[in-house]
C-alpha positions as CSV (number, residue, x, y, z in Angstrom):
1,M,0.1,0.0,-0.1
2,P,1.5,3.4,-0.9
3,N,2.8,5.4,2.1
4,F,1.8,8.9,1.2
5,S,-0.8,11.5,1.8
6,F,-2.4,14.1,-0.6
7,N,-5.6,15.8,-1.5
8,I,-7.6,16.5,-4.6
9,S,-10.3,18.9,-5.3
10,G,-13.1,18.7,-7.9
11,N,-16.9,18.1,-8.4
12,L,-17.5,14.9,-6.6
13,V,-20.0,12.5,-8.2
14,D,-22.0,10.8,-5.3
15,I,-23.7,8.1,-7.3
16,I,-25.6,6.5,-4.5
17,N,-27.2,9.8,-3.3
18,E,-27.3,11.2,-6.8
19,R,-25.5,14.4,-5.9
20,I,-22.6,16.2,-7.6
21,F,-20.9,18.9,-5.4
22,P,-17.5,20.6,-5.1
23,A,-15.3,18.7,-2.6
24,E,-11.8,18.1,-1.5
25,V,-10.8,14.5,-0.9
26,F,-8.1,13.6,1.6
27,I,-6.1,10.4,1.0
28,E,-3.6,8.8,3.5
29,D,-1.8,5.5,2.9
30,G,-4.0,4.4,0.1
31,K,-7.4,5.3,1.9
32,I,-9.9,8.1,1.9
33,I,-9.7,9.6,5.2
34,A,-12.0,12.6,4.7
35,I,-14.2,14.3,2.2
36,K,-14.9,17.9,2.7
37,E,-17.6,19.8,0.8
38,I,-16.1,23.1,-0.4
39,E,-17.0,26.3,-2.1
40,A,-17.7,26.2,-5.9
41,D,-14.8,27.3,-8.0
42,E,-15.4,28.1,-11.6
43,N,-11.7,27.2,-12.6
44,V,-12.4,23.6,-11.3
45,R,-14.5,21.8,-13.9
46,H,-13.3,18.2,-13.7
47,F,-15.3,15.5,-11.9
48,I,-14.2,12.7,-9.5
49,L,-15.9,9.6,-9.5
50,P,-15.4,6.0,-8.6
51,G,-13.2,3.9,-11.1
52,F,-14.8,1.8,-13.8
53,I,-15.2,-2.0,-13.5
54,D,-15.5,-4.5,-16.3
55,S,-17.9,-7.0,-14.7
56,H,-17.1,-10.0,-16.9
57,V,-13.9,-10.3,-19.1
58,H,-11.6,-13.0,-20.3
59,I,-8.4,-11.3,-20.0
60,E,-6.8,-13.9,-22.3
61,S,-8.8,-12.6,-25.2
62,S,-6.8,-9.2,-25.1
63,M,-3.9,-11.4,-26.1
64,L,-2.1,-9.8,-23.1
65,I,-1.0,-11.3,-19.9
66,P,-2.7,-9.6,-16.9
67,S,0.1,-7.2,-16.1
68,E,-0.1,-5.7,-19.6
69,F,-3.9,-5.6,-19.8
70,A,-3.6,-3.5,-16.7
71,R,-1.2,-1.0,-18.2
72,L,-3.7,-0.3,-21.0
73,A,-7.0,-0.5,-19.1
74,V,-6.0,2.2,-16.4
75,V,-5.7,4.9,-19.1
76,H,-9.6,4.6,-19.6
77,G,-10.2,4.7,-16.0
78,T,-10.6,1.0,-15.3
79,V,-9.6,0.0,-11.9
80,A,-10.9,-3.6,-11.6
81,T,-12.1,-6.6,-13.6
82,I,-14.2,-9.5,-12.9
83,S,-12.0,-12.0,-14.9
84,D,-13.0,-15.5,-15.9
85,P,-9.6,-17.4,-16.6
86,H,-11.2,-20.4,-18.3
87,E,-9.5,-19.8,-21.5
88,I,-6.0,-20.6,-20.1
89,G,-7.8,-23.1,-17.8
90,N,-8.9,-25.0,-20.8
91,V,-5.3,-25.3,-22.1
92,C,-3.2,-25.5,-18.9
93,G,-5.8,-26.3,-16.1
94,M,-5.0,-25.1,-12.5
95,E,-1.5,-24.1,-13.4
96,G,-3.0,-21.5,-16.0
97,V,-5.3,-20.2,-13.5
98,N,-2.5,-19.6,-10.9
99,Y,-0.5,-17.9,-13.5
100,M,-3.1,-15.3,-14.2
101,I,-3.5,-14.7,-10.4
102,E,0.2,-14.5,-9.8
103,N,1.0,-12.3,-12.8
104,G,-1.9,-9.9,-11.9
105,K,-0.6,-9.4,-8.4
106,Q,2.6,-7.8,-9.7
107,V,0.9,-4.6,-10.7
108,P,-1.3,-2.1,-8.9
109,F,-4.7,-3.2,-10.6
110,K,-7.6,-5.0,-9.0
111,F,-8.1,-8.4,-10.9
112,Y,-10.8,-10.4,-9.3
113,F,-10.6,-13.9,-10.7
114,G,-13.4,-16.7,-10.8
115,A,-13.0,-20.5,-10.4
116,P,-13.8,-21.8,-14.0
117,S,-16.9,-23.9,-14.0
118,C,-16.5,-25.5,-17.5
119,V,-13.0,-27.0,-18.1
120,P,-13.4,-28.5,-20.6
121,A,-16.3,-26.7,-21.8
122,T,-18.0,-29.6,-23.3
123,I,-17.2,-33.3,-24.0
124,F,-17.6,-32.6,-27.7
125,E,-14.1,-31.1,-28.2
126,T,-10.6,-31.8,-27.0
127,A,-9.2,-29.6,-24.4
128,G,-5.8,-29.4,-22.8
129,A,-6.9,-29.9,-19.2
130,A,-9.8,-30.5,-16.9
131,I,-10.9,-28.8,-13.5
132,D,-13.4,-31.1,-11.8
133,S,-15.5,-30.2,-8.8
134,K,-12.7,-30.9,-6.5
135,G,-10.6,-28.3,-8.4
136,V,-13.4,-25.9,-8.1
137,E,-13.7,-26.3,-4.5
138,E,-9.9,-25.8,-4.0
139,L,-10.1,-22.5,-6.0
140,L,-13.3,-21.3,-4.3
141,A,-11.7,-21.8,-0.9
142,R,-9.0,-19.2,-1.8
143,P,-10.0,-15.5,-0.8
144,E,-8.8,-14.1,-4.0
145,I,-11.3,-16.2,-5.9
146,K,-14.5,-14.1,-5.8
147,Y,-17.0,-16.2,-7.7
148,L,-17.8,-19.3,-9.8
149,S,-17.2,-18.4,-13.4
150,E,-19.9,-18.6,-16.1
151,M,-21.9,-21.8,-16.1
152,M,-21.8,-22.5,-19.7
153,N,-23.1,-26.0,-19.5
154,F,-26.7,-24.9,-19.1
155,P,-28.0,-28.2,-20.3
156,G,-25.9,-29.8,-17.3
157,V,-27.9,-27.3,-15.0
158,L,-31.3,-28.2,-16.6
159,F,-30.6,-32.0,-16.3
160,K,-28.9,-31.7,-12.9
161,D,-25.6,-33.1,-13.9
162,E,-23.9,-34.3,-10.7
163,E,-20.6,-32.6,-11.3
164,V,-22.3,-29.4,-12.4
165,M,-24.4,-29.2,-9.3
166,K,-21.5,-30.0,-7.0
167,K,-19.8,-26.9,-8.4
168,I,-22.8,-24.7,-7.9
169,A,-23.4,-26.0,-4.5
170,T,-19.7,-25.4,-3.4
171,A,-19.9,-21.8,-4.6
172,H,-23.0,-21.3,-2.4
173,R,-21.4,-22.8,0.5
174,F,-18.6,-20.4,0.3
175,Q,-21.3,-17.6,-0.2
176,K,-19.9,-16.7,-3.5
177,P,-22.1,-15.9,-6.7
178,V,-22.4,-17.9,-9.7
179,D,-22.1,-16.3,-13.0
180,G,-24.4,-17.5,-15.9
181,H,-24.3,-18.1,-19.5
182,A,-27.6,-19.0,-21.0
183,P,-28.0,-17.5,-24.5
184,G,-31.6,-17.6,-25.8
185,L,-32.9,-19.4,-22.6
186,R,-36.4,-18.3,-21.9
187,G,-39.5,-19.3,-20.0
188,E,-39.5,-22.3,-17.6
189,Q,-35.9,-23.3,-18.8
190,A,-34.7,-19.9,-17.9
191,K,-36.5,-20.0,-14.4
192,Q,-35.0,-23.6,-13.8
193,Y,-31.5,-22.3,-14.6
194,I,-31.8,-19.2,-12.3
195,D,-33.5,-21.2,-9.5
196,A,-30.3,-23.2,-9.4
197,G,-28.7,-20.3,-7.7
198,I,-27.2,-18.4,-10.8
199,S,-27.2,-14.9,-10.5
200,T,-26.0,-13.2,-13.8
201,D,-26.1,-13.4,-17.6
202,H,-24.1,-11.6,-20.2
203,E,-25.5,-13.6,-23.2
204,C,-28.7,-11.7,-23.7
205,F,-29.1,-10.3,-27.3
206,T,-32.7,-9.1,-27.3
207,A,-34.3,-6.8,-24.7
208,E,-37.1,-9.2,-24.3
209,E,-34.8,-11.9,-23.3
210,A,-33.1,-9.6,-20.7
211,L,-36.5,-8.6,-19.3
212,D,-37.5,-12.2,-18.9
213,K,-34.4,-12.9,-16.9
214,L,-34.7,-9.7,-14.9
215,A,-38.2,-10.5,-13.8
216,L,-36.7,-13.8,-12.5
217,G,-34.3,-12.0,-10.2
218,M,-31.2,-12.3,-12.5
219,K,-28.7,-9.5,-12.9
220,I,-28.0,-8.7,-16.6
221,L,-24.7,-7.6,-18.0
222,I,-24.6,-5.2,-21.1
223,R,-21.8,-6.8,-23.1
224,E,-20.0,-4.8,-25.9
225,G,-16.8,-6.6,-26.8
226,S,-14.7,-6.9,-30.0
227,A,-17.2,-9.5,-31.5
228,A,-20.4,-9.7,-29.5
229,K,-21.9,-6.3,-29.3
230,N,-25.2,-6.1,-27.4
231,F,-25.1,-2.5,-26.2
232,E,-27.8,-1.1,-28.5
233,A,-30.2,-3.9,-27.8
234,L,-30.0,-3.7,-24.1
235,V,-28.9,-0.3,-22.9
236,D,-32.4,1.3,-22.7
237,L,-33.1,-1.2,-19.9
238,L,-31.0,1.0,-17.6
239,N,-33.8,3.4,-17.5
240,D,-36.0,1.0,-15.3
241,H,-33.4,-1.5,-14.1
242,A,-30.2,0.3,-13.2
243,D,-29.8,-1.5,-9.9
244,N,-29.7,-4.8,-11.5
245,M,-27.2,-4.1,-14.6
246,M,-23.6,-3.9,-15.2
247,F,-21.3,-3.2,-18.1
248,C,-18.8,-5.9,-19.5
249,S,-16.6,-6.5,-22.6
250,D,-16.5,-10.4,-22.2
251,D,-13.8,-10.7,-24.9
252,K,-11.6,-7.5,-26.1
253,H,-8.8,-7.6,-28.5
254,P,-5.9,-5.4,-27.9
255,D,-6.6,-2.8,-30.5
256,S,-10.1,-2.4,-28.9
257,L,-8.5,-2.0,-25.4
258,V,-6.1,0.8,-26.7
259,D,-9.2,2.7,-28.1
260,G,-11.4,2.6,-24.9
261,H,-13.1,0.4,-22.2
262,V,-16.0,1.0,-20.0
263,N,-15.7,4.8,-20.3
264,V,-16.8,4.5,-23.9
265,L,-20.0,2.6,-22.8
266,C,-20.8,5.2,-20.4
267,A,-20.4,8.1,-22.9
268,R,-22.6,6.1,-25.4
269,A,-25.4,5.5,-22.8
270,V,-25.4,9.3,-21.6
271,A,-25.5,10.3,-25.3
272,K,-28.7,8.3,-25.6
273,G,-30.4,10.3,-22.8
274,I,-30.0,7.7,-20.0
275,D,-29.5,9.4,-16.6
276,V,-25.8,9.7,-15.6
277,F,-26.3,8.3,-12.2
278,K,-28.1,5.2,-13.5
279,V,-25.2,4.7,-16.1
280,L,-22.6,5.0,-13.4
281,K,-24.3,2.6,-11.1
282,A,-23.9,0.0,-13.7
283,A,-20.3,1.0,-14.5
284,C,-19.0,1.5,-11.0
285,I,-21.2,0.6,-8.1
286,N,-23.2,-2.7,-8.9
287,P,-20.0,-4.9,-9.5
288,V,-18.5,-4.0,-6.2
289,K,-21.8,-4.9,-4.3
290,H,-22.7,-7.8,-6.3
291,Y,-19.1,-9.5,-6.1
292,K,-18.1,-8.0,-2.8
293,L,-15.0,-6.4,-4.0
294,E,-12.4,-4.6,-2.2
295,V,-12.8,-1.6,-4.4
296,G,-13.5,1.8,-3.0
297,L,-16.6,3.8,-3.9
298,L,-15.6,7.2,-2.9
299,N,-16.7,7.0,0.7
300,R,-14.7,7.9,3.9
301,G,-12.6,5.0,4.9
302,D,-12.8,3.4,1.4
303,N,-9.6,2.4,-0.7
304,A,-8.6,5.4,-2.8
305,D,-9.8,3.8,-6.0
306,F,-11.1,6.7,-8.1
307,I,-10.8,8.7,-11.3
308,V,-10.8,12.2,-12.5
309,V,-12.7,12.9,-15.8
310,E,-13.1,16.0,-17.9
311,D,-16.8,15.8,-18.1
312,L,-19.8,13.6,-17.6
313,A,-20.5,13.5,-21.4
314,T,-17.3,12.1,-23.0
315,F,-15.9,10.5,-19.7
316,K,-12.4,11.5,-20.9
317,V,-10.1,10.2,-18.2
318,V,-7.5,12.7,-16.8
319,K,-6.3,10.6,-13.7
320,T,-6.7,7.2,-12.5
321,F,-5.9,6.3,-8.8
322,I,-5.8,2.7,-7.3
323,N,-5.2,2.4,-3.5
324,G,-4.1,6.0,-3.8
325,E,-1.5,5.4,-6.3
326,L,-1.7,7.5,-9.6
327,V,-1.6,4.6,-12.3
328,A,-2.4,6.8,-15.3
329,E,-2.5,10.4,-16.3
330,N,-3.7,12.2,-19.4
331,G,-3.7,9.2,-21.6
332,K,-0.5,7.7,-20.4
333,T,-0.1,4.6,-18.2
334,N,2.1,4.9,-15.2
335,I,2.2,1.1,-14.7
336,S,5.6,-0.5,-15.9
337,S,5.9,-3.7,-17.7
338,V,7.0,-6.8,-15.7
339,A,9.1,-9.8,-16.6
340,A,6.8,-12.8,-17.2
341,S,7.3,-16.5,-17.6
342,I,5.8,-18.7,-20.2
343,I,3.6,-21.7,-19.9
344,N,2.1,-23.7,-22.8
345,N,0.4,-26.9,-23.9
346,F,1.2,-27.5,-27.4
347,N,1.9,-30.9,-29.3
348,C,0.9,-30.7,-33.1
349,S,3.0,-31.5,-36.2
350,Y,3.1,-29.6,-39.3
351,K,0.2,-30.3,-41.8
352,T,0.0,-30.7,-45.5
353,A,-2.6,-29.5,-47.9
354,S,-4.0,-33.1,-48.3
355,D,-5.0,-33.0,-44.6
356,F,-7.7,-30.4,-45.4
357,K,-9.3,-32.2,-48.3
358,V,-12.9,-32.9,-48.6
359,L,-13.2,-35.8,-51.1
360,K,-16.4,-36.4,-53.0
361,E,-16.7,-39.9,-51.5
362,D,-16.7,-38.3,-48.0
363,V,-19.7,-36.1,-48.7
364,A,-22.7,-38.1,-47.5
365,S,-25.4,-36.1,-49.1
366,E,-26.1,-33.5,-52.0
367,I,-27.1,-31.0,-49.3
368,I,-24.4,-29.4,-46.9
369,N,-24.7,-27.6,-43.8
370,V,-23.0,-24.3,-43.8
371,I,-22.0,-22.0,-40.7
372,E,-23.2,-18.5,-41.3
373,A,-21.1,-16.0,-39.3
374,L,-22.9,-12.9,-38.0
375,D,-21.0,-9.8,-37.4
376,G,-21.0,-8.6,-34.0
377,Q,-22.6,-11.8,-32.7
378,L,-21.4,-15.0,-31.2
379,I,-24.5,-17.0,-32.4
380,T,-24.4,-18.2,-35.9
381,N,-27.1,-19.4,-38.3
382,K,-27.3,-22.8,-40.0
383,L,-27.6,-22.7,-43.7
384,S,-28.2,-25.4,-46.3
385,Y,-26.5,-25.4,-49.8
386,S,-26.1,-27.8,-52.6
387,V,-22.8,-29.7,-52.8
388,N,-22.7,-28.2,-56.3
389,D,-22.4,-24.9,-54.9
390,L,-18.7,-25.8,-53.8
391,V,-15.7,-26.0,-56.2
392,N,-15.0,-29.7,-57.2
393,N,-11.2,-29.6,-57.8
394,A,-10.6,-33.2,-59.3
395,G,-12.8,-34.7,-56.6
396,N,-11.9,-32.5,-53.7
397,F,-14.3,-29.9,-52.6
398,E,-12.9,-26.5,-52.0
399,S,-13.9,-22.9,-51.3
400,N,-16.2,-21.2,-53.7
401,I,-14.8,-17.5,-53.4
402,E,-17.6,-16.2,-55.7
403,N,-20.3,-17.4,-53.4
404,D,-18.3,-16.7,-50.2
405,L,-18.5,-20.4,-49.2
406,L,-15.2,-20.9,-47.6
407,K,-13.6,-23.9,-46.1
408,I,-13.2,-23.7,-42.2
409,A,-10.9,-26.2,-40.4
410,V,-10.2,-27.1,-36.8
411,V,-6.8,-28.8,-35.9
412,N,-6.3,-30.5,-32.5
413,R,-3.3,-28.8,-31.0
414,Y,-2.9,-31.2,-28.1
415,N,-2.8,-34.7,-29.8
416,Q,-2.1,-35.9,-33.4
417,A,-5.7,-36.2,-35.0
418,E,-7.6,-35.9,-38.2
419,V,-8.4,-32.4,-39.3
420,K,-12.1,-31.6,-39.3
421,T,-13.4,-29.2,-42.0
422,A,-16.7,-27.6,-42.7
423,W,-18.0,-24.5,-44.7
424,I,-18.6,-20.9,-43.6
425,K,-20.3,-17.9,-45.1
426,N,-19.7,-14.2,-44.5
427,F,-15.9,-14.2,-43.9
428,G,-15.6,-12.8,-47.5
429,L,-12.0,-13.6,-48.2
430,K,-11.1,-13.3,-51.8
431,E,-7.5,-14.4,-51.2
432,G,-5.3,-16.2,-48.7
433,A,-6.4,-17.4,-45.2
434,I,-6.4,-16.6,-41.6
435,A,-5.6,-19.0,-38.6
436,S,-5.5,-18.7,-34.8
437,T,-5.0,-20.8,-31.6
438,V,-7.5,-18.4,-29.8
439,A,-10.4,-20.7,-30.6
440,H,-13.0,-20.7,-27.7
441,D,-13.1,-22.5,-25.6
442,S,-10.6,-25.4,-26.1
443,H,-8.2,-23.3,-28.2
444,N,-7.3,-25.7,-30.9
445,I,-6.2,-24.2,-34.2
446,I,-8.9,-22.8,-36.3
447,A,-8.4,-21.4,-39.7
448,V,-10.6,-20.2,-42.8
449,G,-9.3,-19.6,-46.3
450,V,-9.6,-19.7,-50.0
451,S,-7.8,-23.0,-50.7
452,D,-6.4,-26.0,-48.9
453,E,-3.0,-24.7,-49.7
454,M,-3.6,-21.4,-48.1
455,I,-5.3,-22.8,-45.1
456,C,-2.3,-25.4,-44.5
457,K,0.2,-22.3,-44.8
458,A,-1.6,-20.3,-42.3
459,V,-1.9,-23.1,-39.8
460,N,1.6,-24.2,-40.1
461,V,2.8,-20.6,-39.5
462,V,0.8,-20.8,-36.1
463,I,2.3,-24.4,-35.3
464,E,5.7,-23.0,-35.9
465,S,5.1,-20.4,-33.2
466,K,3.4,-23.0,-30.9
467,G,0.5,-20.7,-30.9
468,G,-0.6,-17.3,-32.2
469,V,-2.5,-15.7,-35.2
470,S,-1.5,-15.7,-38.8
471,C,-2.7,-14.1,-42.0
472,I,-1.5,-15.3,-45.3
473,S,-1.8,-13.8,-48.9
474,N,-0.3,-14.8,-52.1
475,T,2.6,-12.7,-51.5
476,A,2.7,-11.7,-47.9
477,Q,2.6,-13.3,-44.4
478,K,2.0,-11.8,-40.9
479,T,2.2,-13.6,-37.6
480,L,1.6,-12.6,-34.1
481,P,3.1,-15.2,-31.9
482,L,1.3,-15.9,-28.5
483,P,3.6,-18.0,-26.4
484,V,1.6,-18.1,-23.2
485,A,-0.7,-20.9,-23.8
486,G,-1.1,-20.0,-27.3
487,L,-3.4,-17.1,-26.0
488,M,-1.2,-14.4,-24.9
489,S,2.1,-12.4,-25.6
490,T,4.4,-11.2,-23.0
491,D,5.4,-8.1,-25.2
492,D,4.5,-4.6,-24.5
493,G,0.8,-4.2,-24.8
494,Y,0.7,-1.2,-27.1
495,A,3.1,-3.1,-29.5
496,V,0.8,-6.2,-29.5
497,A,-2.2,-3.9,-30.3
498,Q,-0.3,-2.4,-33.2
499,A,0.6,-5.9,-34.6
500,Y,-2.7,-7.0,-34.2
501,T,-4.1,-3.9,-35.9
502,E,-1.8,-4.7,-38.9
503,M,-3.1,-8.2,-39.1
504,D,-6.7,-7.1,-39.0
505,A,-6.2,-4.5,-41.7
506,M,-4.5,-7.2,-43.9
507,A,-7.4,-9.7,-43.3
508,K,-9.8,-6.9,-44.5
509,E,-7.6,-6.1,-47.5
510,L,-8.0,-9.8,-48.4
511,G,-11.7,-9.3,-48.6
512,S,-13.1,-9.8,-45.2
513,T,-16.0,-7.6,-44.5
514,L,-16.3,-8.5,-40.9
515,S,-15.6,-5.7,-38.3
516,A,-13.3,-8.1,-36.3
517,P,-12.5,-11.2,-38.4
518,F,-10.0,-12.6,-36.0
519,M,-12.3,-12.4,-33.1
520,T,-15.2,-13.7,-35.2
521,L,-13.1,-16.7,-36.1
522,S,-12.2,-17.4,-32.5
523,F,-15.7,-18.1,-31.7
524,M,-16.6,-20.3,-34.7
525,A,-15.5,-23.3,-32.5
526,L,-17.6,-22.3,-29.4
527,L,-20.1,-25.0,-29.1
528,V,-22.1,-23.7,-26.3
529,I,-23.4,-20.8,-28.4
530,P,-26.0,-22.0,-31.0
531,H,-26.6,-22.7,-33.7
532,L,-23.8,-24.4,-35.8
533,K,-20.2,-24.6,-34.9
534,L,-17.1,-26.7,-35.8
535,S,-14.9,-28.5,-33.1
536,D,-11.8,-30.7,-33.6
537,K,-14.2,-33.6,-33.5
538,G,-16.7,-32.3,-36.0
539,L,-19.6,-30.2,-37.1
540,F,-21.9,-29.5,-34.1
541,N,-25.4,-28.4,-33.6
542,G,-25.7,-26.1,-30.6
543,D,-29.5,-26.5,-30.3
544,T,-29.6,-30.2,-30.0
545,F,-26.1,-30.5,-28.4
546,S,-25.0,-33.2,-30.9
547,F,-22.8,-33.7,-33.9
548,I,-24.2,-33.4,-37.3
């Protein structure tokens, strides 16, 4: 804890009592020891308010280790995150969870991690590790673990799977909340899921769905990440339900984090005419109360976790304080990078183009199922096309660039296994291929491209780095190595963001019309989100929870 004293003046935003008044705040040894109301000063126009909190985020999706994520986030006034480490958990198990906790402790930022509930996420894919109910209990017993992470196995809840119910019961025994994940669940099934003791959901993509769940006592998180964007659909609910809503990003790529965080959502909400106190309840207050965080809320005796902003419209952050330490000022981070170790789980040999072939004799029907990727959504549609819509290259079916029917492949990164392929629409590539080991939730290698040769080349570039993302054209190649579990870099966060920006631009130059092609690609193997996805074991129907 910093051992110094100072005071700061400004227009203090008292969110709970819905007051704004000129005040002087006195800080000593990381705590607020007094708040004194003062005379108004027309020269003091900035505002002091509690720091922002991302109420559900997978740090791994930023491609940055926690210490680097913190360096970027504090610039935007974020002082804490509710972080689900199940991405690295699916790759490295308990060792991965411990890696995130220990790395996060090395910087002045408040990471609050959960115990992953679904490692592996399903039995229909190959993950690198498993965390059973005993492992979950071991984690929940630790004071730094604040909650049971999103219960993605909603069928397991509905059918009262023994392991699932043990995990939920353990969280309740430790009096820690259980996060939900129930996309599209409505009516009696939603009630049954919530009645199991699950308190939040960040997967609502319509206001009607969110209202159903709010009526059943659930807290709803407004998600706006790099791929899934539900802000516009849900934000108006703050008008009547501000006490039971929060903001989250869920998954945020590094370039997006450089641009902004929760502060941007606050600005957008206020611009839509929503009362600023309701907005700030969701951004600052509700996460602290729900998860019982050690984050100050600008009261006497609280930890000195607060921010100074220019106004309550743009929320441009001037200063960020955590435990009284000035961690960011005027768009610059004051947190230094720290040396970090590398852990990984990767056992995959180089592939050949023939590994990605789909031969005529392997096609069982004249009708093929096609994944339709949706920009800004994690859900996909299930389309049907004739096999004649593909390109038949001497008995090998390949991508049809003109019809935007591209081949997608998933390669097992943990064991030597047959490559699984399918077809996908809306990636729009006219040339080349992209590949990634960021492939929720098991993080095998996923790739999409215009030909078997290009897909193979993109996959092999990733294999060479033992994890990362790649973009391949006829004449160029870009790679962003992610040596930590194939998910994160240990490099400077701003440098990683720049490298990712260049790869994103290259993918769009090759024809992709998606706003975030790599982030969208990363969710095409996420089986727990309907309707059609591809795992290393085959094409999967998320509605029936079975292979096609």
